C-alpha positions as CSV (number, residue, x, y, z in Angstrom):
1,M,242.5,80.5,31.8
2,S,245.2,82.8,30.5
3,D,248.1,81.1,32.4
4,S,247.3,77.7,31.0
5,A,249.8,78.1,28.1
6,A,252.6,78.6,30.7
7,K,252.0,75.1,32.2
8,P,254.7,72.6,31.5
9,T,254.1,69.7,29.1
10,L,252.5,66.7,30.6
11,S,253.7,63.1,30.1
12,P,251.8,61.0,27.6
13,E,250.3,59.1,30.5
14,F,248.9,62.1,32.2
15,T,247.8,63.6,28.9
16,I,245.6,60.6,28.3
17,L,244.1,60.8,31.8
18,T,243.3,64.5,31.6
19,L,241.7,64.1,28.2
20,C,239.6,61.3,29.5
21,A,238.6,63.1,32.7
22,R,235.3,64.4,31.4
23,R,231.8,63.2,30.7
24,S,232.0,63.4,26.9
25,L,234.8,64.0,24.4
26,E,234.8,66.8,21.9
27,K,236.4,66.4,18.5
28,S,239.6,68.2,19.7
29,D,239.8,65.8,22.7
30,I,239.5,62.8,20.4
31,A,242.2,64.2,18.1
32,G,244.4,64.9,21.1
33,L,244.0,61.3,22.4
34,R,244.8,59.8,19.1
35,E,247.9,62.0,18.7
36,T,249.1,61.0,22.2
37,L,248.5,57.3,21.6
38,S,250.8,57.5,18.6
39,E,253.7,58.3,21.1
40,P,255.4,55.7,23.3
41,V,253.2,55.2,26.3
42,D,253.8,53.3,29.6
43,W,250.5,51.4,29.7
44,E,251.2,50.0,33.2
45,A,251.6,53.5,34.5
46,V,248.4,54.6,32.8
47,L,246.4,51.8,34.5
48,Q,248.0,52.5,37.9
49,L,247.5,56.3,37.6
50,A,243.9,55.9,36.4
51,D,243.1,53.8,39.5
52,V,244.8,56.3,41.9
53,H,243.0,59.2,40.3
54,G,239.6,57.6,40.2
55,L,239.4,57.5,36.4
56,I,239.2,53.8,35.5
57,P,235.5,54.0,34.3
58,L,236.0,57.2,32.2
59,L,239.3,55.9,30.8
60,S,237.6,52.6,29.7
61,E,234.6,54.4,28.3
62,H,236.5,56.9,26.2
63,L,239.2,54.5,24.9
64,A,236.5,52.1,23.8
65,E,234.6,55.0,22.2
66,I,237.5,56.1,19.9
67,R,238.1,52.4,18.8
68,E,241.9,52.9,18.8
69,E,243.7,49.9,17.4
70,K,247.1,50.9,18.9
71,L,246.1,49.9,22.4
72,P,248.1,46.8,23.6
73,P,245.7,43.7,23.9
74,E,246.9,43.0,27.5
75,F,246.2,46.6,28.5
76,R,242.7,46.4,26.9
77,S,242.0,43.2,28.8
78,R,243.2,44.5,32.2
79,L,241.4,47.8,31.8
80,L,238.1,46.0,30.9
81,D,238.4,43.7,33.8
82,T,239.2,46.5,36.3
83,S,236.4,48.6,34.9
84,R,233.9,45.8,35.3
85,E,235.0,45.3,38.9
86,R,234.5,49.0,39.6
87,A,231.1,49.0,37.9
88,L,229.9,46.1,39.9
89,R,230.9,47.7,43.1
90,A,229.3,51.0,42.0
91,L,226.0,49.2,41.4
92,L,226.1,47.4,44.8
93,L,226.8,50.7,46.5
94,T,223.9,52.4,44.6
95,A,221.5,49.7,45.6
96,E,222.7,50.1,49.2
97,L,222.2,53.8,49.0
98,S,218.5,53.3,48.0
99,K,218.0,51.0,51.1
100,L,219.6,53.6,53.4
101,V,217.6,56.5,52.0
102,E,214.3,54.4,52.4
103,K,215.3,53.6,56.0
104,F,216.1,57.2,56.9
105,G,212.9,58.3,55.4
106,R,210.8,56.0,57.6
107,Y,212.4,57.7,60.7
108,D,212.3,61.2,59.3
109,I,216.1,61.6,59.3
110,P,217.0,64.4,56.9
111,A,220.1,62.7,55.5
112,I,221.4,64.1,52.2
113,A,223.4,61.8,49.9
114,H,226.7,63.4,48.9
115,K,229.3,62.3,46.4
116,G,229.2,58.6,45.4
117,P,226.3,57.5,43.3
118,V,224.4,60.8,43.3
119,L,227.4,62.7,42.1
120,A,228.2,60.0,39.5
121,T,224.7,60.2,38.2
122,T,224.4,64.0,38.3
123,A,227.8,64.9,36.9
124,F,228.5,61.9,34.6
125,G,225.0,60.6,33.8
126,N,225.6,57.1,35.2
127,P,226.6,55.7,38.6
128,V,229.1,53.4,36.9
129,L,231.0,56.2,35.2
130,R,232.6,57.6,38.4
131,Q,234.8,55.6,40.6
132,F,233.9,55.5,44.3
133,S,234.3,53.0,47.1
134,D,231.9,54.2,49.9
135,L,228.8,56.2,50.6
136,D,228.6,59.6,52.1
137,F,225.7,61.4,53.8
138,A,225.4,64.9,55.4
139,V,223.0,65.2,58.3
140,P,222.5,67.7,61.2
141,Q,224.6,66.9,64.2
142,R,221.6,66.3,66.5
143,F,220.6,63.3,64.5
144,M,223.8,61.3,65.1
145,P,222.5,59.3,68.1
146,V,219.5,58.0,66.1
147,I,221.8,57.4,63.1
148,F,223.9,55.1,65.3
149,E,220.8,53.0,66.2
150,R,219.5,52.8,62.7
151,M,222.8,51.8,61.2
152,S,223.3,49.1,63.9
153,E,219.9,47.6,62.9
154,L,221.3,47.3,59.4
155,G,224.3,45.3,60.5
156,Y,226.8,48.2,60.5
157,E,229.5,48.7,63.1
158,A,230.7,52.1,64.1
159,R,234.4,52.9,64.2
160,L,233.9,55.0,67.3
161,P,232.2,54.1,70.6
162,R,228.5,54.7,71.0
163,E,228.9,57.6,73.5
164,T,230.8,59.5,70.8
165,F,227.6,59.9,68.9
166,K,226.0,61.8,71.8
167,E,228.9,64.3,72.2
168,T,228.0,68.0,71.7
169,K,231.3,69.6,72.6
170,L,233.4,70.5,69.5
171,G,236.6,69.1,71.0
172,R,235.0,65.6,71.3
173,I,233.3,65.5,67.9
174,P,235.3,63.5,65.3
175,G,236.1,64.5,61.7
176,E,233.5,62.1,60.5
177,Y,231.3,59.2,61.6
178,A,232.1,56.0,59.8
179,F,230.3,52.7,59.8
180,R,231.4,49.4,58.2
181,R,229.6,46.2,57.5
182,E,232.1,43.4,57.2
183,T,229.8,40.9,55.4
184,D,229.9,43.0,52.1
185,R,232.6,45.5,53.0
186,M,230.2,48.4,52.9
187,L,231.6,51.7,54.2
188,V,229.2,54.6,55.0
189,E,230.4,58.0,56.3
190,F,228.3,60.7,57.9
191,H,229.2,64.4,57.9
192,T,227.6,67.1,60.0
193,E,228.0,70.9,60.4
194,R,230.3,70.1,63.3
195,T,232.5,67.5,61.5
196,L,233.0,69.6,58.4
197,R,235.9,71.5,60.1
198,Y,237.7,72.3,56.9
199,F,235.0,74.9,56.1
200,P,236.3,78.3,57.4
201,I,232.8,78.8,58.9
202,S,230.6,76.0,60.0
203,P,228.1,75.3,57.1
204,P,224.4,75.9,57.8
205,M,223.3,72.3,57.4
206,D,219.6,72.9,58.1
207,E,219.5,75.6,55.4
208,M,221.4,73.4,53.0
209,I,218.9,70.6,53.6
210,Q,216.0,73.0,52.9
211,R,217.7,73.9,49.5
212,A,218.2,70.2,48.7
213,T,216.8,68.6,45.5
214,T,216.3,65.0,44.5
215,I,217.5,62.7,41.8
216,T,216.1,59.3,40.8
217,L,218.2,56.2,41.5
218,N,216.9,52.7,41.0
219,G,213.4,54.2,40.7
220,N,213.7,55.9,44.1
221,A,213.9,59.6,44.9
222,V,217.2,60.3,46.6
223,P,217.8,63.7,48.3
224,T,221.0,65.5,47.3
225,F,222.5,69.0,47.7
226,S,221.6,71.9,45.4
227,R,224.3,72.3,42.7
228,E,225.8,75.4,44.4
229,D,226.0,73.7,47.8
230,E,227.5,70.5,46.2
231,L,230.1,72.6,44.4
232,L,231.1,74.2,47.7
233,M,231.2,70.9,49.5
234,L,233.5,69.5,46.7
235,A,235.7,72.6,46.6
236,V,236.3,72.5,50.4
237,H,236.9,68.7,50.2
238,G,239.4,69.1,47.4
239,A,241.2,71.9,49.2
240,K,241.3,69.8,52.4
241,D,243.2,67.0,50.5
242,F,245.4,69.2,48.4
243,W,243.5,68.3,45.2
244,A,245.4,65.0,45.0
245,R,243.0,63.3,42.5
246,L,242.0,64.2,39.0
247,I,238.4,62.9,39.5
248,W,237.8,65.7,42.0
249,I,238.7,68.3,39.4
250,A,236.6,66.6,36.8
251,D,233.6,66.7,39.2
252,I,233.9,70.4,39.5
253,A,234.0,70.9,35.7
254,E,231.0,68.6,35.0
255,L,228.8,70.1,37.7
256,V,229.5,73.6,36.4
257,K,228.6,72.5,32.8
258,L,225.2,71.2,33.7
259,P,222.1,73.0,32.5
260,P,220.8,75.5,33.3
261,A,223.7,77.9,33.1
262,M,225.5,78.4,36.4
263,N,224.3,81.4,38.5
264,W,227.8,82.6,39.3
265,T,226.6,85.5,41.4
266,K,224.6,83.2,43.7
267,L,227.5,80.6,43.8
268,F,230.2,83.1,44.8
269,A,227.9,84.9,47.3
270,R,227.2,81.6,49.0
271,A,231.0,80.8,49.1
272,D,231.8,84.3,50.5
273,E,229.2,83.7,53.3
274,L,231.3,80.7,54.4
275,K,234.7,82.4,53.8
276,A,235.3,79.7,51.2
277,G,235.6,82.0,48.2
278,R,239.2,81.3,47.5
279,M,238.7,77.6,47.8
280,L,236.0,77.8,45.2
281,R,238.1,80.0,42.9
282,L,240.9,77.5,43.2
283,A,238.6,74.7,42.2
284,I,237.4,76.6,39.2
285,L,240.9,77.5,38.2
286,L,242.0,73.9,38.3
287,A,239.0,72.7,36.3
288,C,239.8,75.3,33.6
289,N,243.5,74.6,33.4
290,I,243.5,70.8,33.7
291,V,240.2,69.5,32.1
292,G,239.4,72.4,29.9
293,L,236.3,73.9,31.6
294,E,235.1,77.0,29.8
295,I,233.5,79.8,31.9
296,P,232.2,83.3,31.0
297,R,234.9,85.9,30.4
298,D,233.7,88.1,33.2
299,V,233.8,85.3,35.7
300,E,237.3,84.3,34.5
301,A,238.5,87.9,34.9
302,A,237.1,88.1,38.4
303,I,238.8,84.8,39.4
304,E,242.1,85.9,37.9
305,K,242.2,88.9,40.2
306,D,242.9,86.5,43.1
307,R,246.6,86.2,42.5
308,V,247.1,84.0,45.6
309,A,244.6,81.5,44.2
310,G,246.5,81.5,40.9
311,K,249.8,80.7,42.7
312,V,248.2,77.9,44.8
313,A,246.7,76.5,41.6
314,T,250.1,76.4,40.0
315,Q,251.5,74.7,43.1
316,V,248.7,72.1,43.0
317,Y,249.3,71.5,39.3
318,E,253.0,70.9,39.7
319,Q,252.4,68.5,42.6
320,L,249.6,66.7,40.9
321,F,251.6,65.9,37.9
322,G,254.9,65.1,39.7
323,K,256.7,68.3,38.7
324,T,257.4,69.0,42.4
325,Q,257.1,67.1,45.6
326,A,253.7,66.6,47.2
327,C,252.6,69.0,49.9
328,E,254.5,67.3,52.8
329,G,256.1,68.7,55.8
330,I,254.3,70.8,58.4
331,L,255.7,74.1,57.1
332,R,254.5,73.6,53.5
333,R,251.1,72.3,54.7
334,S,250.7,75.2,57.1
335,I,251.4,77.8,54.4
336,Y,248.9,76.0,52.1
337,R,246.2,76.2,54.8
338,I,246.9,79.8,55.5
339,R,246.7,80.7,51.8
340,S,243.4,78.8,51.4
341,V,241.5,81.6,53.1
342,E,241.5,85.3,52.1
343,G,243.4,87.7,54.2
344,L,246.4,87.0,56.3
345,W,244.5,87.2,59.6
346,G,241.7,85.1,58.2
347,G,244.2,82.5,57.0
348,L,246.1,82.4,60.3
349,K,242.9,81.9,62.3
350,Y,241.8,79.1,59.9
351,W,245.2,77.4,60.2
352,M,245.3,77.8,64.0
353,R,241.8,76.2,64.4
354,L,242.8,73.2,62.2
355,A,246.1,72.9,64.0
356,T,244.5,72.7,67.5
357,A,241.2,71.0,66.8
358,P,241.5,67.4,67.9
359,A,240.6,64.5,65.6
360,E,240.0,60.8,66.4
361,E,243.6,60.1,65.5
362,D,244.7,62.3,68.3
363,W,242.6,60.5,70.8
364,S,244.0,57.2,69.9
365,S,247.6,58.5,69.7
366,F,247.6,59.9,73.2
367,G,245.0,57.6,74.8
368,M,243.9,60.4,77.2
369,P,240.7,60.2,79.2
370,K,237.7,62.3,78.3
371,A,238.2,64.5,81.4
372,L,241.4,65.8,79.9
373,A,240.0,66.7,76.5
374,R,241.2,70.3,76.7
375,S,244.7,69.1,76.6
376,Y,244.3,67.7,73.1
377,A,244.4,71.2,71.7
378,V,247.9,71.5,73.0
379,L,249.0,68.0,72.1
380,R,247.7,67.9,68.5
381,P,250.3,70.3,67.1
382,V,253.0,68.1,68.7
383,R,251.6,65.0,66.9
384,L,251.3,66.9,63.6
385,W,254.9,68.1,63.9
386,K,256.1,64.6,64.5
387,K,254.0,63.1,61.7
388,Y,254.7,65.6,58.9
389,S,258.3,66.4,59.8
390,R,259.0,62.7,59.6
391,S,257.2,62.4,56.2
392,S,259.1,65.2,54.7
393,Q,262.4,63.7,55.8
394,Q,261.4,60.4,54.3
395,S,260.3,62.0,51.0
396,G,263.6,63.9,50.8
């Protein structure tokens, strides 16, 4: 993107991570890595940041690939050990995913695997090359009661009471349905068209399931979203969490680069249907500016017309690399949410809905009975104000 030259210089530690945040290295990437490794590097910071940003597997893969002798032996050893731990966990989760998909298939549950092993395999070619710690599925809301039963049969415990899975009113539906199995620390999360509240418009889950494709994992066919739908899911997820991890940006770049060439018209039309066009443009901007994604010039010109997306991308860049404080404090978070959707009125409506839609944290915070559920819409802004005004004071 044209504004990338204006970005401030990164520290050697972050330069190493951004160069490694991709499926394969070009000659220029290798040259940049070797040049950076000739500078003084805080290797402890590299290891910590790589873990925080989900880049341990890619960092280990690419540093081994260039066979750089300047790496400290202790760092090499710790990186290798950590990478092996992450790889083992990834393989265990991948095996569990296959079991869950087989179980859901027997009961005709249209569960679509999202992120985790399927994204690692699709975007990076191998489930061990992308760091993840849980499994995610997307499923129509109406299947949640039977999901509860099937997961219980597999030894999982739900974080929420059984009756929660039968709720149909939006004010009583959580932000996600999480299950945990303590024996092997497996965590599985389910998302529905009703829990994906960070979409400006509720996503058409049944249509997305009809468009789904499959990939092969452990010899089994695993359903996953079409590339366009997966990109939109990732763009909204990244925007939801302020793009706080580099691996999320790398995901966007690698999915775009997959053959066949991206149908940009279809992708942005689908985003516009869900009022998520700006979130998608922000995701593409970040992928171009941070991990070097190259896109057609006409697409680049169209994205650059969204000046607000460009400003938000600069804000994210500065926060991500420690140039400014993270997006804390209710005022800064509110402005970010409003700017995430096109049009002032559209942004305000989006922000207001998020500010008043109760989540499970609100229920536990106030401990109110179900009969008073409508009051949560009033009390949630109070809790958010207390939470984020406190965090901004502490960070200052």
